[in-house]
C-alpha positions in Angstrom: 0.0 0.0 0.0 1.4 3.3 -1.0 1.7 6.2 1.4 2.6 9.7 0.3 5.3 11.6 2.1 2.7 14.4 2.5 0.6 12.1 4.8 3.6 11.6 7.2 4.3 15.3 7.0 0.7 16.1 8.0 0.8 13.7 10.9 4.2 15.1 12.0 2.9 18.7 11.9 -0.3 17.9 13.8 0.6 15.1 16.2 4.4 15.1 16.8 4.2 17.2 19.9 1.5 15.0 21.3 3.9 12.0 20.7 6.7 14.0 22.3 4.7 14.8 25.4 3.9 11.2 26.1 7.5 10.2 25.5 8.7 12.7 28.0 6.4 11.0 30.6 7.6 7.6 29.7 11.3 8.4 29.3 11.8 11.2 31.8 14.3 12.9 29.4 13.6 15.7 27.0 16.5 15.1 24.6 16.0 11.3 24.6 12.3 11.8 23.9 13.1 14.2 21.0 15.6 11.7 19.5 13.3 8.8 19.9 10.3 10.6 18.3 12.4 11.5 15.2 13.6 7.9 15.0 9.9 6.7 15.1 8.9 9.0 12.3 11.8 7.7 10.2 10.6 4.1 10.7 7.0 5.2 9.9 8.0 6.5 6.5 9.2 3.0 5.5 6.8 0.8 7.5 3.6 2.7 6.6 4.6 2.6 2.9 4.2 -1.2 3.1 1.5 -1.6 5.6 -0.5 1.7 5.5 -1.1 4.2 8.3 -2.3 2.5 11.5 -5.7 3.3 12.9 -4.1 5.1 15.9 -0.8 6.6 14.5 0.0 8.4 17.7 0.0 5.2 19.8 2.0 3.4 17.1 4.6 6.2 17.0 4.8 6.3 20.8 5.3 2.5 21.0 7.9 2.5 18.3 9.7 5.5 19.8 9.8 3.9 23.2 11.6 0.8 21.8 13.9 3.0 19.8 14.8 4.8 23.1 15.5 1.4 24.7 18.0 0.7 22.0 19.6 4.2 22.3 20.0 3.8 26.1 21.6 0.4 25.7 24.1 1.8 23.1 25.3 4.5 25.4 28.8 4.5 26.7 30.1 4.7 30.3 28.3 1.5 31.4 30.5 1.2 34.5 29.1 4.5 35.9 25.6 4.4 34.5 24.8 0.7 34.1 22.5 0.7 37.1 20.6 3.8 36.0 20.4 2.6 32.4 19.1 -0.8 33.5 16.5 0.7 35.6 15.4 3.1 32.8 15.1 0.2 30.3 13.1 -1.9 32.8 10.7 1.0 33.4 10.2 1.6 29.6 9.7 -2.0 28.8 7.1 -2.3 31.6 5.0 0.5 30.1 1.7 -0.7 28.7 1.7 -1.4 25.0 -1.9 -0.5 24.6 -1.6 3.2 25.4 -4.9 4.8 26.5 -6.0 7.6 24.2 -7.0 9.8 27.1 -3.6 9.4 28.8 -1.9 10.6 25.5 -4.3 13.6 25.3 -3.6 14.6 28.9 0.1 14.3 28.5 0.4 17.7 26.9 -1.3 19.3 29.9 1.0 17.4 32.2 4.0 18.6 30.3 2.8 22.2 30.5 2.6 22.0 34.3 6.1 20.4 34.3 7.5 23.3 32.3 5.7 25.8 34.5 6.8 24.3 37.8 7.6 26.9 40.5 11.2 25.5 40.7 11.8 26.9 37.2 12.6 30.5 36.6 9.4 32.4 35.6 11.3 33.9 32.6 12.0 30.4 31.4 8.6 28.7 32.0 6.6 30.0 29.1 9.4 29.9 26.5 10.3 26.3 27.5 6.7 25.3 27.2 6.3 26.8 23.8 9.4 25.0 22.6 8.7 21.6 24.1 4.9 21.4 24.1 4.2 23.2 20.9 7.4 22.7 18.9 7.8 26.3 18.1 11.3 27.3 16.9 13.6 29.3 19.2 13.4 32.1 16.6 9.6 32.2 16.7 9.6 32.3 20.5 12.3 34.9 20.6 10.2 37.1 18.2 7.1 36.7 20.4 9.2 37.9 23.5 11.1 40.6 21.5 14.5 39.3 22.6 17.5 37.8 20.6 17.3 34.1 19.7 20.6 33.4 21.4 19.2 34.7 24.7 16.1 32.6 24.3 18.1 29.5 23.4 20.0 29.8 26.7 16.8 30.2 28.7 15.3 27.0 27.1 18.4 24.9 27.8 18.5 26.3 31.4 14.9 25.2 31.9 15.5 21.6 30.7 18.5 21.3 32.9 16.5 22.5 35.9 13.8 19.9 35.3 16.4 17.1 35.1 18.4 18.3 38.1 15.5 19.1 40.4 13.6 16.0 39.3 10.5 18.1 38.6 7.5 15.7 38.6 5.7 15.1 35.4 2.1 15.5 36.7 -0.9 17.7 37.0 -1.0 19.3 40.5 -3.5 18.3 43.2 -6.7 20.4 43.5 -5.3 22.2 46.5 -2.1 23.2 44.6 -3.8 24.0 41.3 -4.9 27.6 42.0 -1.3 28.7 42.8 0.0 27.0 39.7 -2.5 28.5 37.2 -1.0 31.8 36.2 2.0 30.6 34.0 -0.1 27.8 32.6 -2.9 30.2 31.5 -0.2 32.5 30.0 1.3 29.7 27.9 -2.0 28.4 26.7 -2.9 31.9 25.5 0.5 32.2 23.7 -0.1 28.9 22.0 -3.5 30.2 20.9 -2.0 33.4 19.6 0.7 31.6 17.6 -2.1 29.6 16.0 -4.5 32.6 15.6 -1.8 34.9 14.1 1.4 33.0 13.3 4.6 35.0 14.2 6.1 34.3 10.8 5.7 32.5 7.5 3.3 32.3 4.6 0.1 31.5 6.5 -1.9 34.0 8.6 -2.9 31.2 11.0 -1.8 27.8 12.4 -5.1 26.2 13.1 -3.7 23.1 14.9 -2.1 25.3 17.6 -5.3 27.4 18.3 -7.4 24.3 18.4 -5.0 22.6 20.8 -5.0 25.7 23.1 -8.8 25.7 23.2 -8.8 21.9 24.0 -6.2 22.4 26.8 -8.3 25.3 28.3 -11.4 23.1 28.3 -9.5 20.3 30.0 -8.1 22.8 32.6 -11.6 24.2 33.2 -12.8 20.7 34.0 -10.0 20.4 36.5 -10.4 23.9 38.0 -13.6 26.1 37.5 -11.5 29.2 38.2 -13.0 32.4 36.8 -9.8 33.2 34.9 -9.7 29.8 33.3 -13.3 30.5 32.1 -12.2 34.0 31.0 -9.3 32.7 29.0 -11.5 30.0 27.3 -14.1 32.7 26.5 -11.4 35.0 25.0 -10.1 32.3 22.7 -13.6 31.2 21.6 -14.6 34.8 20.8 -11.4 35.3 18.8 -11.8 32.0 17.1 -15.3 32.9 16.1 -13.9 35.4 13.6 -11.4 33.1 11.9 -13.3 32.6 8.6 -13.7 36.4 8.2 -10.1 37.3 9.0 -8.6 36.6 5.5 -9.4 36.5 1.9 -9.4 33.3 -0.2 -5.9 34.3 -1.2 -4.8 34.6 2.4 -4.7 38.4 2.7 -5.5 40.0 6.0 -8.9 41.6 6.6 -9.1 44.1 9.5 -11.9 43.7 12.0 -13.8 46.8 10.7 -13.8 45.3 7.2 -14.8 41.7 8.0 -18.0 40.1 6.8 -19.7 39.6 10.2 -22.1 37.1 8.8 -19.1 34.7 8.7 -18.6 35.0 12.4 -19.4 31.7 14.2 -22.4 32.5 16.4 -22.1 29.2 18.3 -18.6 30.1 19.5 -19.8 33.6 20.3 -22.7 32.4 22.4 -20.5 30.0 24.4 -17.8 32.7 24.8 -20.3 35.3 26.0 -21.8 32.9 28.5 -18.4 32.1 30.0 -17.6 35.9 30.2 -20.8 36.5 32.1 -20.2 33.6 34.5 -16.7 34.9 35.2 -17.8 38.5 35.7 -20.5 37.4 38.2 -17.8 35.9 40.5 -16.3 39.4 40.9 -12.8 37.7 40.8 -11.9 39.5 37.6 -8.6 39.1 36.0 -6.9 40.1 32.7 -8.3 37.3 30.6 -11.9 38.0 31.6 -11.5 41.7 30.8 -10.0 40.9 27.4 -12.9 38.5 26.8 -15.4 41.2 27.8 -13.8 43.5 25.2 -14.1 40.8 22.5 -17.8 40.3 23.6 -18.5 44.0 22.9 -17.1 43.6 19.4 -19.3 40.4 19.0 -22.4 42.3 20.0 -22.0 44.9 17.2 -23.8 43.7 14.0 -22.0 46.5 12.1 -18.7 48.2 12.9 -20.5 51.6 13.4 -22.5 50.0 16.2 -19.4 49.1 18.3 -19.6 50.6 21.8 -16.0 52.0 21.8 -16.5 54.0 25.0 -17.3 50.7 26.9 -14.2 49.2 25.3 -12.0 52.1 26.5 -13.5 51.7 30.0 -12.5 48.0 29.9 -9.0 48.9 28.8 -8.8 51.3 31.7 -9.6 48.4 34.1 -7.1 46.2 32.2 -4.3 48.7 32.6 -4.9 48.7 36.4 -4.8 44.9 36.5 -1.9 44.4 34.2 -0.2 47.6 32.9 1.7 47.0 29.7 2.6 49.1 26.6 0.6 46.6 24.3 -2.5 47.2 26.4 -1.8 51.0 26.1 -1.5 50.6 22.3 -4.8 48.7 22.1 -6.5 51.4 24.2 -5.1 54.1 21.9 -6.9 52.5 19.0 -10.2 52.5 21.0 -9.6 56.1 22.1 -9.1 57.1 18.4 -12.4 55.5 17.5 -14.1 57.6 20.3 -12.2 60.9 20.1 -10.5 60.9 16.8 -7.2 60.0 15.3 -5.3 62.9 16.9 -6.0 61.5 20.4 -4.9 58.0 19.4 -1.7 59.4 17.7 -0.8 61.3 20.9 -0.9 58.1 23.0 1.1 56.1 20.5 3.7 58.8 20.2 4.1 58.8 24.0 4.5 55.0 24.0 7.2 55.1 21.3 8.9 58.1 22.9 9.3 56.1 26.1 11.3 53.5 24.2 8.6 50.9 24.4 7.4 48.8 21.4 10.0 50.2 19.0 10.4 46.8 17.4 6.6 46.0 17.5 5.3 46.4 14.0 1.7 47.0 15.1 2.7 50.1 17.0 4.1 51.7 13.8 1.2 50.4 11.8 -1.3 52.0 14.2 0.7 55.3 14.0 0.7 55.1 10.2 -3.1 54.7 10.2 -3.7 57.6 12.5 -1.5 59.8 10.4 -3.3 58.7 7.2 -6.6 59.7 8.7 -5.1 63.1 9.5 -4.0 63.4 5.8 -0.3 63.6 6.9 0.7 61.3 4.1 4.4 61.7 4.2 4.6 60.8 7.9 2.1 58.0 7.4 4.2 56.5 4.6 7.3 56.5 6.8 5.4 54.8 9.7 4.0 52.1 7.5 7.4 51.5 5.9 8.9 51.1 9.4 6.1 48.6 10.3 6.8 46.7 7.1 10.5 46.3 8.0 9.4 44.7 11.3 6.6 42.4 10.1 7.6 38.7 9.7 4.3 37.3 8.4 3.7 37.4 4.7 0.0 38.3 4.8 0.8 41.2 7.2 3.6 42.3 4.8 1.2 42.2 1.9 -1.3 44.3 3.9 1.3 46.9 4.7 2.6 47.1 1.1 -1.0 47.7 0.0 -1.2 50.5 2.5 2.0 52.0 1.3 1.0 51.8 -2.3 -2.4 53.4 -1.5 -0.7 56.4 0.3 1.8 56.8 -2.5 -1.1 56.9 -5.0 -2.8 59.6 -2.9 0.5 61.6 -2.8 0.8 61.3 -6.6 -2.8 62.5 -7.0 -2.1 65.5 -4.8 1.1 66.3 -6.7 -0.8 66.2 -10.0 -3.4 68.7 -8.9 
């Protein structure tokens, strides 16, 4: 039976990190798990070509990788020093159940997130480590998301894996009594996973659906474990964003701004579920940053047309959000809402203050927002410079095309004005 390489590639893209998470649990070693996973996929290319893809490819890959790991451990040198440890590791692996439970495999990614976000690990390392090991994001992608050099990020990730090994951090979900104190970094990483899927940090595609779907699945699982208001708030936020996926880009993959989207394409089922979760979370009065952001998204969802958006309510929510979690990105988003209420001049003033403080200089959206405000004020020369700066910082091709279109449009206006 023939199998196309594209089929293996598809399974690798969508399932490899699930396989990896389970292997970390079975092997207790990140590097060994990574090596064994790649060995298993290499075997799959040949084996599946003759026998076809198994009904449960994830379990097949885990089982194959596990035995590849046994072989790797047995081949390792320094048996005089490590023979006891290696023998014990081999025995543990061989004792693992061949018929891996599907639910165990699904839960392994949540277990791995809690491992990477353990209190023993430096908070600066927790989220990047999780994005690398749970989601398979590249070091460059993660460094871009955190606005730091890739070499610095690589050092943090290595430091995190070393800490897990040396401190023998458990590979498990915390008890119900421990769970509330362990939630914050886990929620943060799930949201970053979603964001990378909803708006990929680089590449040809605007989105990576498999990542946003996985983030939503993990949030649902976490909500079942802990009905904390912020877990509900995060799930609501992701569902409300996800409801707009079909309207966010053209058939050619070009970006469509919120104000220009066909709102009839918004998924009303996801909106209804998201709004219900927001209301439930707000009623607890234990309001956090995810619930507030979800409330802002709910205001957008309530508007059948862009002109019906209650921008003053959105500004008020951003004011609350700035008190809960002050950040230049929140200030930037608030500036956009202020501009919709009070005019482009007011929004421009806020953005200029943010940039003057040295914040967000390498964040393309700050320069893009500034360019848009200047365009609305008919300051075309300055607008053009701002959009060109944004273009130099954008990594995603759909965003680059969007910015080029903006630049071409402004140049066309300048030419028309010159010809008058």
